[in-house]
C-alpha positions in Angstrom: 0.0 0.0 0.0 1.1 3.6 -0.7 0.9 4.4 3.0 3.4 1.7 3.9 5.9 2.8 1.3 6.3 6.3 2.5 9.8 7.4 3.8 10.4 9.2 7.0 10.6 12.5 5.2 7.3 11.9 3.4 5.7 11.4 6.8 6.6 14.9 8.0 3.6 16.9 8.9 1.5 17.3 5.8 -1.5 17.5 8.0 -0.5 18.4 11.6 3.0 16.9 10.9 3.2 13.2 10.4 -0.5 12.5 10.0 -2.4 11.1 7.1 -6.1 11.3 6.2 -8.4 9.3 8.4 -9.6 6.1 6.7 -12.8 6.4 4.7 -16.0 4.9 6.2 -16.4 1.2 5.5 -18.0 0.6 2.1 -20.7 -1.5 3.7 -22.4 -0.3 6.8 -22.6 -3.7 8.4 -21.9 -4.1 12.1 -18.6 -5.9 11.4 -17.5 -3.1 9.0 -18.4 -0.4 11.4 -16.6 -2.2 14.2 -13.4 -2.5 12.1 -13.7 1.3 11.3 -14.0 2.2 15.0 -11.1 -0.1 15.9 -9.0 1.6 13.3 -9.7 5.1 14.8 -9.8 4.1 18.5 -6.1 4.2 19.4 -5.6 7.8 18.1 -8.9 9.0 19.5 -8.1 7.6 22.9 -4.7 9.3 22.9 -6.4 12.7 22.1 -9.0 12.2 24.8 -6.3 11.4 27.4 -4.2 14.4 26.4 -7.3 16.7 26.6 -8.4 15.4 30.0 -4.9 15.7 31.3 -4.7 19.3 30.1 -8.0 20.2 31.7 -7.0 18.5 35.0 -3.7 20.5 35.1 -5.5 23.7 34.3 -8.1 23.1 37.0 -5.6 22.2 39.8 -2.7 24.4 39.0 -4.2 27.3 37.0 -3.3 28.5 33.6 -4.7 28.2 30.1 -5.9 24.7 29.2 -5.1 25.3 25.5 -1.4 25.8 26.3 -1.2 22.7 28.4 -2.9 20.7 25.7 -0.5 21.9 23.1 2.6 21.1 25.3 1.3 17.6 26.1 0.5 17.1 22.4 4.1 18.0 21.5 5.3 15.6 24.1 3.3 12.7 22.6 3.9 13.8 19.0 5.9 10.7 18.3 2.7 8.6 18.5 1.5 10.4 15.4 4.0 8.4 13.4 2.6 5.1 14.6 0.5 3.3 12.0 -2.1 2.4 14.6 -2.5 5.9 16.1 -2.2 8.1 13.0 -5.8 7.8 11.6 -7.5 8.6 14.9 -5.1 11.5 15.6 -5.7 12.9 12.2 -9.4 12.8 12.6 -9.2 14.6 15.9 -6.8 17.2 14.6 -9.2 18.1 11.7 -12.8 17.2 12.2 -13.1 17.1 16.0 -11.1 20.4 16.4 -13.4 22.1 13.9 -16.5 20.7 15.7 -15.1 22.0 19.0 -14.7 25.5 17.5 -18.3 25.5 16.3 -19.5 24.4 19.7 -17.6 27.3 21.3 -19.5 29.6 19.0 -22.8 28.2 20.0 -22.2 29.3 23.5 -22.5 32.9 22.4 -26.1 34.0 22.2 -27.7 36.9 20.4 -28.9 38.2 23.8 -25.3 38.4 25.0 -24.3 40.3 21.9 -27.3 42.6 22.3 -26.4 43.1 25.9 -23.1 44.7 25.0 -24.9 47.5 23.2 -24.5 48.6 19.6 -21.5 50.9 20.2 -19.5 48.3 22.1 -20.3 45.6 19.5 -19.1 47.9 16.8 -15.9 48.6 18.7 -15.2 44.9 19.0 -15.8 44.2 15.3 -13.7 47.2 14.2 -10.9 46.3 16.6 -10.8 42.7 15.3 -10.7 43.7 11.7 -8.1 46.4 12.3 -5.8 44.1 14.3 -5.8 41.4 11.7 -5.1 43.9 8.9 -2.3 45.5 10.9 -0.8 42.1 11.6 -0.9 41.1 7.9 0.8 44.4 6.9 3.4 44.0 9.6 4.2 40.5 8.4 4.6 41.8 4.9 7.0 44.6 6.1 9.0 42.0 8.1 9.3 39.7 5.1 7.1 37.0 6.7 4.3 34.9 5.1 0.8 36.4 4.8 -0.5 33.3 6.6 1.6 34.0 9.6 0.2 37.5 9.8 -3.4 36.1 9.6 -2.5 33.5 12.3 -0.9 36.0 14.7 -3.5 38.7 14.1 -6.4 36.4 14.7 -4.9 35.1 17.9 -4.3 38.6 19.2 -7.7 40.0 18.0 -10.0 37.1 18.9 -9.2 34.8 21.8 -5.5 33.9 22.0 -4.5 30.3 21.8 -7.9 29.0 21.0 -8.2 31.3 18.0 -4.7 30.4 16.8 -5.4 26.7 16.8 -8.8 27.2 15.1 -7.3 29.3 12.4 -4.4 26.9 11.9 -6.8 24.0 11.5 -8.3 25.5 8.3 -5.0 26.7 6.7 -2.9 24.6 4.3 -0.9 22.3 6.6 2.9 22.4 6.6 5.8 22.2 9.0 6.2 26.0 8.8 2.5 26.4 9.9 3.1 24.1 12.8 6.1 26.1 14.0 4.3 29.4 13.6 1.3 28.0 15.5 3.5 26.9 18.4 5.3 30.3 18.6 2.0 32.2 18.4 0.3 30.1 21.1 3.3 30.5 23.5 3.7 34.2 22.7 0.0 35.2 23.2 -0.2 33.1 26.4 2.9 34.7 27.9 1.7 38.2 27.0 -1.8 37.5 28.3 -0.4 36.3 31.6 1.8 39.4 32.0 -1.3 41.6 31.1 -3.4 39.8 33.6 -1.0 40.8 36.4 -0.3 44.4 35.2 -3.5 45.7 33.7 -5.7 45.5 36.8 -3.4 48.0 38.6 -3.5 50.2 35.5 -7.3 50.4 35.2 -7.6 51.0 39.0 -5.1 53.8 38.7 -7.2 55.4 36.0 -10.3 55.1 38.1 -12.4 53.1 35.6 -15.7 51.6 36.8 -16.3 47.9 36.5 -18.1 48.0 33.2 -15.4 50.2 31.5 -12.7 48.2 33.1 -14.3 45.0 31.8 -14.5 46.3 28.3 -10.9 47.4 28.4 -9.6 44.1 29.8 -11.7 42.0 27.4 -10.5 44.1 24.5 -6.8 44.1 25.3 -6.0 40.8 26.9 -5.7 37.9 24.4 -6.9 34.8 26.3 -10.3 34.4 27.9 -8.8 32.7 31.0 -6.5 35.6 31.7 -9.4 38.1 31.1 -11.4 36.3 33.8 -8.4 36.3 36.1 -7.8 40.0 35.7 -11.5 40.6 36.3 -11.3 38.8 39.6 -8.3 40.9 40.7 -10.3 44.2 40.3 -13.7 43.0 41.4 
């Protein structure tokens, strides 16, 4: 089979580095065919589930962004993506399951919540997101970097940090360069968010902002949701 004849260099991340497409559904939807399909995906899916649960447990017990912990654990277990038994399930998780998760995150935002912001605040958010991404793209061009890196970094800064970076990366053409850019972006925005979480509450307190104004400022300037919540608890 073609998959068995690939060299080590061919298996470098074409889709999240070292992964191949998940196997197609069984041609006959019999019980035995479905069972074989599930068995083919099970090892990789179980690994992804364990990594996700471990990241959530670490974040709950020691604090910090769960996305960063998940990324670091995933890097630690990256060698499993080269295993023939684990590769199909990991690839399915890195593509389909990740995109489903992003969609489910969006479903948590209701129109009532958006309306509660008020039209002016909503317009500020939309304009800030667009302006940040455009500025990032132009900065990448001036620095001689790829346009995709500008989109990735701008989206992470403008939207919701590590979660946005991973979501954007999942729909971009996969390559080793994208993998490296994603890792750098996630670590960078998480570090900056943590620093901002500590420093910004003192800044808004010094300026005498009320809770609503301070919340808008913190939510609009700190990258990750977890750090925004942490900064909010510091001032209120």
